[in-house]
N, C-alpha and C positions, 0 to 999 in steps of 0.2 A: 340129438345130433351133436357130436363133439366138433366144435369149431375152434381152430387154432389161428393165431395171428402171426404174420411174418412182416417185419418192418425192414426196409432196405433203403439205401442211399440217404443215410441219416446226416443231419447237420448238428454241430455242437451249439449253434446259436440258441439262446434262451429267449422265450417270449413270456413276458410277465413272470420271470423267474423260473420257468420250466422249459426243458428241451421238448422238441416235438414228440419224442418217444414218451416222455413222462406225461405229457398231455394226453396222448393216445391211451396209455395204460390207465390213467384215471377215468377218462371218458368211457372207454369200453368196459372197464370194471364195473361202472355204475349200471350198465345194461347186461351184466352177467357174463361177459366174455373175458376170461382170465387165463386162457391157455396160450402160451407163446412158444414159438419155435425160431431157431436162429436162421433157417433157410428153407427153401422149398424141398430140399432133399431130406428134410426131417418130417415130412408130412405123412409118413406111412401110418402113424398112430391117430391121424385125424380123419374125419369124414369130409369136412370142408376146410378151406384155408382162405383167410382174408389177407390179401397182400396190400400193403400200404407204403407209400413213399414217406420216408422219415424227414423230408425237408419241406413238408406242408403242414399247415394247421387246418384241421377239418372241423366243420360245423358238426355238433352233436347229432343234428337231424340227418346229416349225410351218413354218419357212422351207423345210426339206427336203421336207415334205409338199406345200407350194405349188409348188415347182419341179417335182415329179413329176406334179401334177394340173392339167392344162390344162382350162379351162372351169369354173372354180369361183370363188366369192366367199365370203370368210371374214367371219363376224360375231362381235362381242363384245357381248353384252347388247343385241342388236337393232341394233347399229351396225356398218355395213360398214367394215372396217379394212384389208382386203387382197383381192386377186384375182389370178388368173392366167388370161388370156384371149387369144384370137387378136388379132392386131394391128388387124384391121378393127373389132373390138368395143371397143378400148381407150377411145376417146373417149366412147362411150355409157356404159360402166361407170364411167369416171372421173366423168362428170357425175352419175350416180346416187350415187356415194360422197361427192360434195361437195354433194349436195342440190339439184342443178340439173335433175334429171329423176326421173320416177316409176318404181317397180319394174316396172310393166307394159310399159315400153319396153325392158327388158333382153332380151338374147338368151337362148337356152336355156342355163342355168347350173345347176350344183349348189350348194346353199347349205350351207356348212360351218361348224363351230365348232372351237375348239382341240381338243376331245375327239374329233371325228370325223376330223380330218386328221392327228393325231399320236398316237403311242402313249404310254402312261403309264410303261412300263418303260424304265429307263435301264440298259443292260447295263454300260457302263463304270463307272458310279457304284454299281452293284449296289443299286438301290432303285426303288420305285414313286414317281413324282412326276408329278402331272398337269401337262401342258404349260401354261406361263404366257404371259400376254399383258397387259403392264402399260401403262395410259395414264400419260403422264408430264407433269407440270407442276411449277412451283416448289414447290408445297405438298406434293407426293407424293414428291419425289425421295429423301428419306431412307428412307421405307418401301419404295420400289422397290429401292434399293441393299441394304437389309437382306434383302429377299426373294431377290434374286439371290445374295447371299452364302450364305444358309442352303441354298438349292437347289444350290449348288456342292459341298456335302458328300456324301461317300459314305454310303450307307445302312448298309453293313457294314464296320466297321473296328474298331480296338481301343478299349477302354473309355476311355482317356485322351483320344484324339483325338475320340471321340464326345461325351463329357460334360464334360471339363475345359477343353479349349482353345477351343471355339467363341466364347464371349463375348469374352474378351480378344483372340483372334485377329481378331475383327471390327474392333475399334478400331485395332489395329495395321495391318491391311489397308487401312483407310480412310486412315490416316496415310501409308502408302506410296503409295497412289494419288494423294493430294493433292500430295505432293512429287515425283511422277514417278519413284519408285523402281521399278525393273523386277524381275520375279520372279527373274531370274538373279542380280541383285545380292543378293537375300535368300538365294538358294541358296549363293552364294559366301561370304557371311558365315557361313552355317551350316557350310560346309566348314571354315572357319577354326576354328569351335568344335569340330568333330570332332577336329581336330589338337590343339587345346588340351586337350580332355577326355582324349585318349589320353596326352598328355604328363603330365598331372596323375595319371592312374591309374598310369602307370609309376613315378612318384615316390612313390606311396602316399598322395597327397593326395586321399583318396576324396571328401570332401564338395565340394571345389572342382571336381574333375572331374565329379561328378554335376551340379553347378549348370550347368556348361558343356554337358553332355550334354542335360539337360532343356531348356535354352534352345534348343539345336539342334533338338530334336524339335518345340518350339513353332514355330520359324521354318519348319520343314518343312511345318507346316500353313499358315502364312501364305503361303509362296511358291506353293503349289498353288492356294489360293483367289484370290490376287492374279492369277495367270495366267488363271483362268477368268472372273472378273468383269470384267477389263479386256480380255479376248480377246487376251492376249499369249502364249497357249500356242504352243510351237514344238517341233519334233521334237528339236532340240538340247537345249532346256530339259528336255524329258521324259527324255531319256537321261541328261543331267547329274544331274538330281535323283535318278532311280532308281538310278544307279550309286553315288552316295554312300549312299543308303539301303541298298543291297544289301551294300556292302563295309564300312561303318563298324561295325556291331555286332560281327562276328567279330574285327575289329582291337581294339575296345575290350576284349572278353573276354580276348584274348591279353595285352595290356599290363596289364590288371588282374591277371592271374596273375603277370606279371613283378614288379609291385608287391608282391604277396603273398609272392613268393619272398624278398624283403628282409624281410618282416614275420613270417616263420616261421608259416605257416598250420597250423591244427589239424584240418583236415578229414580224414575217414577214408579218403580216396582221394588218390592223387598228383595234382599239377597236370597232369601229362601225361595221366592218365586223364580228368580233368575236361575238358581241351581236346578230347580225342577225342570225348567225349560231346557236347560243344557243337557242334563242327564237323561231325561225322557227322550228328547230329540236324538241324542247320540245313540241310545240303545235302539230306538225305532229304526234309525238309519242303518245301523249295522245289521239288524235283523232283516231288513228289506234286502240288503245285499246278500246275506247268507241264504235266505229263502229263495231268492231268484236263482242263485247258483245251484242250489240243491234240487229245486223243483222245475226250473224252466230252461236254463242254459248254463253249462259249466263255464262258459266264457265270462260270465258275470254281467251285471246290469249295466255297467259302463261301456260295455262292448256291444250292446244290443243294437242301438241306432246311433247315427252321428250326433244327435242332440244329447245323448247320454254321455258320449265321450267329451263333448264340449263342457257339459255340466260338471264332469269330474275335475276340471281345471279349478273350479271355484267352490265346489261343495264343501260343507262345513267339516273339514278335517283339520288336522293339526296346523299345517302351514297357512292355509287361508285364514284360519282363526287367529294365528299369531300376527298376521297382517293387521287384523282388526284391533287386537290388543296393543300392538305397537303404535298404530295410528292414534288411538285414544290416549296413550301415554305421552306421545309427542305433543299432543294438543293440551296436555295438562289435565286430561279427564280419563284416568284409568277406569273410573266407574262406567263411563260410556262404552269403553272398550269391552267390558264384560257384558253390558247390555246388548251391544251389537252381536257378540258371539251367541248370546241366548236367542236373539231374534233370528239370526241367520241359521242357527242349528234347527230351529223349529221349521223355518221356511223350506230349507233344503230337504229335511226329512219328510215333510209333506209332499214335496215333489217326488221323492223316491217311493212313497206309498202309492201315489197315483200311477207311477210308471210300473210298479209291481202289479197293481190291479189290472192295468192295461196289458201287461204281459200274460197274465192268466186268461184274460178275455181273448187275446189273440191266439193263444194256444188252444183254447176251446173251439174257436172258429176255424183256424187254419192248420192246426197241428203244431209240431215242434217248432220252437223259435230258432232263428238263424242269425248269428252275428253279422253285422254289415261288413266286417273285415273279410269274410269268406267270399264276398262278391267283388272285391277290389282286384283290379288288374295291375300288377306291379309295373307293367310297361305302358300304362295308359298315357298317351301324349298330352292329355288335357285333364290332369287330376283336379279334383275339387279341393276346397280349402281343408275339409276334414281329412282328405287323403294326404295332403301335404303336411298337416300338423301331426297326424297320429299314425301314419303308416310308413313314413320315410320315402314315399313316392314323390319325387320332385322333378319338375321339368322347367 
């Protein structure tokens, strides 16, 4: 079925460096809709037509829902803002949406809202987030950009990314968008900081290396948010960013130990034993996450139950481990920092092994697993602590 898109009532206002039309072209292009017409009178070569107001920013979930649902019109607060109709109905529906005809002249259509045409659960971001539909003008552009930024955050992540980075990363992301800096540029600078931190750790320059490492983790937040809000996400960028995230922490721990070898550590285990604890625990933890997602639930182990989401805040990943290394260094005991990382990695990986086994046991007894996010009511007047922390539901 050939589907064409017609945008009308456009605004020149840019949101995160893109006009509403440019955002729509990028978003629809990713789901395979690339035929554009200048008006409904050009619809004769199309089977169906998607009509979109060009002064709104649409959630990707809404656009996907529109593409799948022919014979509907979407309202925001009683205002028609989008529709997907047969080509022969495009003129009449366009006239209604622009105020040139009455509702009783419309063909048989279903009337939709953002909540009826799109789901609130975002599996990739592991959170509940009601679909957005922002009207855009010069006065509202800052609030729209702010809304898009915070909606790009994962619901379940570590405590540093969740609570420390969002505000400063927002302003740095705005600066990057303003000056045309691409996400991969930010990722590349972060990679340089990975190397610098590793070199300083090797030299025993703990605080200098930690400063570089923390800056790298901050930029790791910026590049992801910049990619989402500017619609510059790419497969290469995703692999590039995640490869650095996956490889850099074990390398840091290794060269940290080399630095300690010069420093004569006092920890009650050998550096070799500490390395084995860290690397074995790290691999086991990652395998548990991958097996859970592949065999039990694509939402992932940290979205299975609230306890798993809480555990993700502190599990032995890069940022929580950096807290341990930083604490040890501030106390003048970088050797204890590495030992704490080793012990915490083993303990958290054991927890993940237990949760993985419990997942297989529950699947055997009750069937397919179900993420707790799917049972959250975004309009719950009395949300739990887990809902407030991880789903954006606040009262």
